[in-house]
Each structure stands twice: as structure tokens, then as C-alpha cells.
N, C-alpha and C positions, 0 to 999 in steps of 0.2 A: 690677559684676562680672557680674550678669546681662546687661546689654547687651553686654558684651563677648562674652561667650557666643552670644547671639543674633547679633550681628553676624558672629563667626566662623563658625556654623552657616550664616548666609546665604551668605558667601563663598565656601563650600564647595558649597552647594546651586548658586550661580552658575555654579561652575568646572565642576561635573558636566555641567549642564546645555550650556555652553559647550563643551566637550568633545565632547558627544552631538550638537551642532548641528554642528560643524565636522566630525567624523566622518561625520554623514550627508550634509552638503554633498559631501564628499572623493568619497563611494560613489556619490552620484548624478551628480557630474561623471564618476568613472570609467566609469560606465553610459552616459551618455549620448554619450561619447567614443567608445566601439567601439559605439553603437547597441543598441536596446533589444531581445534576443531570447533566447527560453527557450531555444534551442540551446548557449547560450555557459555556461561553466562559471562560478558564483560565486567571485568573489575572497576571498581570505583575512579583507579587512577585512568583506566582507559577510557571511563565515559566523560571524565573531565577534561582529557586530553583531546579527545575528539570535539567538545564542544569548542575548545579554545582554537583547535586549527581549522574548525569552521569559521570561527568569528575572523580570524585573520586571513585566511582566504577570502571573504567576501568585501569587496571595494565598499568603504564607508557611504558612498553616494550611492550604491545601490540599495543599502539600509533605509535609506533615507527616503525612498523612493514611495510615492502615494498611488494608492489603486486609481487609476482612470476610468475604471468600469463602476458605473453606478450598480450599488447592490439593491438592483430590483429583484422581484420574485421570478420573472422571467429568467433573469441571469443565473439565478442559483438554483432553478429547475433545470437549466442547460447542464450546469457544472455537476449537480447530482446525478444526472444520467450520464454523464463522463466519468464521474467518481464509480460508479456502480459498475460500468463497463470497463476501467481501466485500472482503478486503483483498490478495488474492494479486496482483491485476491490475498493481498497481503496487508491491507490496513482494515479490512472488514469494515461492512457499510456504515457502522456509527464511529469510524475513526479509532477503536479500542485497540487495533492490531492483533486483535485474538482470532487468527486463523492458523490454520496448519503452516503455510505456507510464512506468514507473519513470525510466527514462533520459531521458524527454522531458519530465521536469518541471523546474520552475526554482524552489526548488534540485532536486538531483537527491532521488529517495527515498534515504533513508540505509540501510546496511547495521546493521540494528538489532541481529545479533550481536556489536556491537563495544561496546567502554567507554562510547562517548558515548551509546548507549542503554541498555546493561544497568546503568550507574552510577547511572542516574534512580533518584528513588524511585519506590515504588508509586503514591504520591500523586501525583507529577510525570506518569508515565504515564498515570493515568486522568484527569488533567486535561487532557492533549494529545489522548486519544480522545475526551473528553467535547465538549471546546471548538475542536478543530483549531487549527492555526497558519494566521494570516492571512498573506495574500500567499504561498501556497505551495499546492500540490495536496492538502494533510492537512485534508478536511472536518470539521466539527462533528457526531458520532453521537449528541448527546443526544438528538436529535428522532427519530433513527432506531431507536432500541433504548431497552432500560433500563440502569439502573447496573448490576445484576447483570452482566448482558453484557459490559459493560465492565470490572470487577473480573475477570470471568474470563480476558479477554482480555491483561489485565496478566499474569497466570499464563503464559498459554501465550509472550508474548513472551520471559519468563524461561526457557521452554523452547528456545527458538531455537537457540541455539548447540549444543545436543545433540539434535537432531530425530534419529529412527530413518530408516533407509531405509523401513521398512514404513510409517511416520507419512507420508513424504513422497509413497507412492505412493497411500496413502488420500486425500490431499489432492488429488491430481492426479486422482482420479476426480469430485471434487467442485467443481472450477474450473469456472466459468461456460464455456459453449462458444459460438461464432457459429453460423450456420445451415449453412455449409458443413463444419464440423467435426462437427455432430450427424449431417448427411447421410452424411459419410464412415463414423461411428460405427454408423449406423443400416445402412447397406451390409456393412460386417464383421460385423455382428450376424445378418444375413441369410444371410451367406456362410457362418458358422459354422453357422448351422442347416440349411443345404442349401436355403433357401426361394428362393435367386435362380435356381436351376439353368432354363435355357430349358426349355421345352416342345420335345420332340422333332419337327422340321418333317418335310415330305415330303422324299424323297429325291430327287435331282438325275435319276437315271432314271426316276422316276415323275411328276416334273414335265414331263419332256420328252416321256413318252408323251402326258399331257393334253395339252399343247401342241400335238403331231402329232394328235391326234385331233380339237382345235378347227379347226384349217387346213384338214382334209379336209372337216370336214362344214360 
């Protein structure tokens, strides 16, 4: 009886592996047929496989973890600032993923306001932040910050579907800026302070008189 159960379990395992191998082969064939380019949109099959692989790669005890950080306004504010400075380049301030960088990734940066992200457990979100997602643009942040920061980000991700206009404006001020944007911002600030007003130069008639004087002497 035990041998029959073991054989049955082995058969199921082999069947799962076979289906996975077949699906992977089909996905690779599809990808190579159309050429490999990050500009293309992942197929439905690729999206399903990616979700399953992520699920299998995540230990069950990690998925079941609870957020040890209280969802205080202070914690969410800290995470909001961190998100604006480190994450918004790909995910956008509102979590929509509608940025030039986010739309250029393969797969595209997800809209984290939607159930596909919001239905994940706190432990799943924490795991993804800490460990990243292989073969995507999502890096592992475990070496770049503390676990507390990641748990606070989990709270902020829960906040994304209901961000206020004021919160978005505050985040815009914290977004990283390129050299050209900084110059434009500095020029605007100088203009508002009145620092960029040109020094009054010599009038045209004065210049004319000086030039005439130079010619005749």
C-alpha cells in the first residue's frame, strides 16, 4: 500500500514537472519566434508562469508572516518619502507603473493599486521587496536598507489605492531630478527671489556718445 502511494506521488510529481517543462519550452519557442526584445508585451502564458514560479520560490512560512510595524501615520510618511526617492522612477508616485522606465521594463511595472498586488499577503510583499524578482527589473533591497524600512513600505503599498492629492504633491517634491531639471528649478527659484534680474547696462545714447568720442580722438 505504501509503495503504491509513493508511486502515485512520484507520478504526480513527474507529471507536474513535465507540464512545467512543456510550458517553459512553449514560452521559449514563442519568445524566440518573435525575437527577444524588452519592447514586446509578455504573453498571457509568460505572465501565468511568472506568477507560479514566484509563488513556488517563496517559502510558505514567509508568505504567512505578519507585519511587525504598526501602521502609524509616521511610519507611512517615512515609507512615502522612501518610495518617492527610490521606487517612483519605475512604479510612479501613485503606484500605477506609468513612467518611461516602468513601461520599458520586461515585464512592465505592475499597477500596484490593483488586486494582483493588493491581494498579496504582507509577508509576500515583504519577501518581494527584500529579495526582488528574478528576470525582471525588480531588485532585491535587502542589502540596501533595513527590514523595518521594507515593512513600512508594505504599509505604504496598502495605501496606494487611496493616496490623496496632497500626498502626491509632497512626493513630487522628493522625486530624484536630473541635472537639467535641477537647473530649471534653480532658475525658477532665482526668478521668484528676483536674483536673476539683469544689471542695468549703459543706455544706447550713452554708448553712442562714447563711440563718437573714441573715433574723434
